[in-house]
N, C-alpha and C positions, 0 to 999 in steps of 0.2 A: 503494499500499500504505499502511496506517495505520501511524504511528509508534508506537514503544514504547520502554521503558526496560528493559535487562537487570538483574534483580535476583535476589538469592540468599537462602536459607535453610539452616539446617543440620538435619539428622536427628539422632536421640537418639544415634546411633552416630558423628557428627560428620562424616558426608558432606555436601559441599557441593553443594546442589540449586538449580537454576535456573529461573526462570520469566520469561515477557515480562509487563511491566506495560504494558497500554494505558490511558491516562489516561481518566478519566471521573467524574463526580459521585460523591460519597460519601455522599449522602442515600437511596440505595437500594442494594440488595444488588448486589455485582458478579457478573457473569458468570466462573465458574470452569471452565476447559476442561481436561479430563483425556484424554490420548490412548490408543490402543490398544496393544497388547504391544510391537511393534517400531518405534512411531513417537514423535514428539516435539512439542514446542510450535509447530513450524510448520505442523503439520497444520490449525490453527485460524486461518490467517491469513484464509480467507474470512469467519469469524465476526467477527473483529476489524476487518476493512474494512468490515463492514456496521454494526456496533454501537458502536466505540470513539469516545469523545467523548460520545455519548448515555449510554453505560453503560461503567463501568470494566470492562475485560476482562483477565483473568489467565489465561495459558496456561502450563501447567507442563510441565517435562520430569521424568518419574518418574526415581527413581534408576537409574543405568545406560543412561539415554538421553540423546540431545541433548548439551547443555552440563552436565549434572548428572555428579556422580562416579560411577563404577563401585563396586559394593559387591564386596570382597573375598570375602565370605561369599554364595555365590550362592543358598543357601536362603532368605535374607532377600529374593530377588526373588518375592514374593508379596502378594496383596493388602492382608493385615494390616498389613505394614509401609508398604505404600504409604498407606493410610488413615491410619496414625498420622502420616506425613510431612505429608499434606494438612492435619489438624488442627493440626500444630504451624505449618504456615504461617499458617492462619486466625488462629491465636493471636498469632502474631508482628505481623501486620498489623492486629490488632483488629478483624476481620471478625466479626460476629456470625452471619450467615447469607450464603449464596451461592446463585445460580442455578448448579447443576451441569449441565454439558454433558459428558457421558461417552461416548466411543466405544469400544466393545467392552470390553476390560479397564477403560478408564475408566468405564464403566457399571456393571460389577461392584463396583468400588469405591465408587461411588455408593451402590449398594444396601447393601453391608456397612457403610458409614458410617451410613446411615439405621437400621440396625437398633441402633446405640448412642447417636448423637447426632443424632437425626431434626431437632431444632430448628435444626441449622446449615444445614439445606437449605430455602431459600425455594421453590424449584421445581426440577425435573428433567428432562433431556432424556437418555434411553437410546439411544444410536445402534446400532441393530443388534446389540442383545443382551438377553438375558432370563435367568430362572430355569433355563431349559431350553435346553441348548446342542446342536446337531446335530453328531453325531461326524463327518459327513463334512467339516464346516468345520474341526473340530479336527485331523483327518487332514491336510487339506491345509495348514493352517498349520504343522503339525508336520514336514510335508515340506521346509519351507525355513528355519524359524527357527533361527539359531545356526550356520549354514552361512557361514562367512567368504567373502567375495567381493571382488573387485578389479576395477574397471572403468578401461580406460585413458582413457576420455574420458566427458563426459556424454552424448554421442550413444550410446555403447556401452551406458552404463547404462540410458537411456530405452528402447532397442531390447529389451534383456532384460526389462525391466519390462512392457514392452507384450505381449511374447510371453508371459510367466508369467500376465499378468493380464486379457488380452484377454476372458475370459469374464465378468470382473466389471465392466469398463467397456466395454461393446461399441461404444459410439458416440464414444469418445475419438478425437481426432486427433493427430498428432505433437506439436503445442504443449502439449497436455493431458500428455502423457506426460513431455515435458521438465520441466513445473512438478512434476509428480509426483516425478520422480527427485529434484529440487533440495530438495524437502522432507524426503526420507527418507534422503538421502545426504549425504555431506561429502566434500570435497577434503582428502587427506591427502598426506603427502611421497611415498608410493609407490602413489598411485591414488585412485580415487573409491570409497569404502565406504559401508555402511549405517551409519547413525549409532546404533548402540546396541552395548551389551556383549554379545558372543556367549554370555556365561555365563547370560543369562536363559533359554536353552534347557534348562539343567540342572533347572530347577524347572518347566518347562512342563507345562501339564495339570492341575497341581494343584487349580486353581480349577475347570476344567472338568470335572474328574472327581469333585468332590465330590457328595454325594448330593442329587439334585433337591428331594426333600422338605425339606431343609435351607435351600435358596436361595430356595424360595418364600416363607418368612417374612422373609425379608431384602428381598424384593421389595415385600411387603406393608406393610413398615414405612415405605414412602413415602407411604401414605395420608394424606389430609387437606391435601395440597399439590398444585399443579398439576403432572403429569407428561405428558410427551410421549414416547410410543413411536415410534421412526423404525425402519423396516424398509426395506432394499433388495428391490426386487421379485425379484431373482435371488439373493438371500442363502442361503448353505449353512450358515450359522451360527444364524440365528433363522428358525424357520418360520412361516408364515402363521398355521397354527393356534395355535401358542404366542402370538404377538403378539396374536391376539385373545382369548385366555384372560387375558393380561395386561390388556388394556383392560377386558374384564369384571369381573377381579378388583377393581379400583380404582373402577370404577363412573364418576360424572361427574368424578372427580379426572382421569381419563385421557383422552388423545387418542392415537389411532393414525393414523400417516401413512405410507404406503407411497410410497417413490420409485421411479418406473419406470425400466426399463432399467440397473438398478445391482445389483451384487451386495455383497458384504461388505468395506467398509462404504461408506455415502454419504459423501462428502466435505463435506457441509453447505452446499456453494455451488450445488446443485441448487435450482431454484425453489421445488419443493415443500417441501424442507428449510428454506428461508429463511423462507417464510410459516409454516411450523410454529414455528420459533423466535420469530417476531412475535407469533404467537397465544399461545405460552408466556409471553412476556414481558408481555403484556397481562395474563394471569391472573394472573401474580405480583403486578403492580402493583394489581390490584383485591383480591387476597387481603391485601396490605398495608394497604390502606385500610381494609379491614373488621377486621383485628386493631388497627388504632390506634383 
């Protein structure tokens, strides 16, 4: 596993927020990884393992996730606040632009940021998310988010996750589920628990339930820079039809990659996803040369 340094920054409200900083050169944009709704910086270990050293990789914990502080005002668990946090981190680090890799909610944040600060985005990967979100996926996520659970052992945690998510990752073996459990859970004094503030459920659905007509302009704001759309073949959140419409909307700026035998969302360690990131980074560097 690639080594990293734990670093922190502060939100406008004074929340202490955490990110992993994997060292890399400062003469090109870093890769900025933004996790999904209930996930954390550990989700992007496969990305860091592949690119750290050649690229600087920053993997963040959104407020209320991982090592970041929880927000006492759960109404602030929303994309507008997350984007403000991300911009504050970029400013703190003196980062002019970055390659955004956003899974699910992280992709929504990327699109929202593009609508106001597109120049901060050197390229973007939207992992199984788009301007139209299938209700079946929202219903599934709503069925478990915010439900406090404690497991007696890592084995119990991985068994439960396997039973709940077998349709999402049908080819996974026991070792895959154990690794998955250790990324999204953490050890506490009274058992193994999910590593996020259950209060995020209070505001769940606000982004997904916003009118689609308002979200398409957010996505189109990514035009003019390399964009990769990753879709899990079995996804219940991003349909193939919408993914194809997204690729068509941005024309030559966009590439659509479908990861086989995976639902919502690809872990980005699949060969198809890794090659897609390779191509995205190549396109980013080519665009940087043109702009220079």
